[in-house]
Structure formats: structure tokens, C-alpha cells
N, C-alpha and C positions, 0 to 999 in steps of 0.2 A: 539582515537577510530573512525573508519570510520563510515559513516552513515548507511551502510548496517548492521553492527554489532548491531546497536541500534534497528533495526526493530523488532526482536523477543521479546525483552523486552517491547517495546511499544505495541505490540499485546497482550502480557500477561497482561499488565497494563490496556489496553482497556477492555479486558474480565473481569478483576477484577472489574473495574468500572461499567461495565454492570450489574454484579451480585449485586453490592452494590446499584445500582439504584432501584433494586427490593426488597431490604431489608427494612422491615417496620421500623426498628429503624433509618435508614437513612432518610426515608420519613418523619418521625416524627420530625426530626431536620431540620428546614427550612434553616439555614445557612449551615449546613453540606451537605444537599441535593444540595444546590446551588453550593457549591464548587465541589462536585462530578460530577454534571451535566455539569458544565463549563469545567472541565478537560476532561470528556467524549466527549463533543462536539469538543474540540480542537484536540483530538486524532482521531476522526472518519475519517476525510479526509485523514489522514496519513495512517491509516490502510486500507482504501479503495484503495488508490493508491498503497500501498505495495502489496495488494492482486491482483490487476490488473496487476502489474508488474510481479509477480510470474507466473500468468496465461500466460502472453505474452511471458515470457522467455521459459516456457514449450512448448508452441505452436511453437515458433521459433526453439527450439531444435528438435521437431518432424519434422518440415518442412526440416530442414537441414539433418536429418536422411534419409528422403525420397530422397533428392537430392543425398546424398552419395550412397544410394543403387543403384540409376540409372537404375532400372529394366525396367521402362516404360517411354519412351521419353515424352509422353503427361503428365504423372503424374509428372515427373521431372520439366517440364515447369510450371505447375500449382504450384508446391511447391516452385519454384524459385520466382514466382510472389508473393506468400504468404509470403515468407521469406523476401522479400524486404519491404512489408507493415509492417510486424511484427518487423523488425529491426528498422524502423522509430518509431513505437509505443513504443518499449522498450526504445529507446533513449529518447523519449519525457517523458515517465513515470519516467525514472531514473532522468532526470533533474527536473521534478516536485517534486519528492520525496525528492531530495536533497534540493530544495528550502523550502519545507515544514518542513524539519528538521533543518533549520537554527535557531539559538537562537532568541527568540522573543524579540522585543524591550520592555524593562521594562517600558517605558513611554507610550506605546500604550494603556494600559488599564486604564490610568488615565482619569478622567472625568473633 
């Protein structure tokens, strides 16, 4: 399974964990709360990066549509500059998200 296919499931899991953190029964169970909070904290940067990537891709698509329309030379020039910046941003976010989705070292949490 490629990493992009995992993102929707991770977002769903993050939302589920967010809801569980507000559940009084989870709050009453110290160990259960700690586990939910830890998993939530691990997923938060992944979800934030995935959200930023989706916004960047959408903005890049809009810039490319303006370029393709080519109606106003000045607007096309601005869209080309924006597309260059957005392409770099999207590439950086894809790389970052790919790294965030690498399997964790099982020994990393040992004390």
C-alpha cells in the first residue's frame, strides 16, 4: 500500500482519537487516556502535513488552470511564479509526509 492511500485512514483515526480524548470514561482511566493521548500526539503532525499538502496541491492546480487559460499575460506571469513556489512546497510536503509515515523504530520508545 502506498503512503498516500494510508492518509484517509490516519485522518479518520485521528478524529476518532480526538473524540475519545473528550470522553469522560477515557479521562477516568489514566492508562487508557495516556495511550489515546500518545497515539493522538503521534498522528497530529501527520494529519497537519497531509492537510497542508492537500491545500498546496489544490492551490497549484488553480495556478496551473490560470496559466492554461492564458487570458491575461500579467496574470499568467503571476500564476507561473506562484506555481513554481507551490511546486517546491508540494514536493517538500510529499517528502516530509513520506518520512512521517515510515515505520517507527520499535526501540525508540524504550527508556
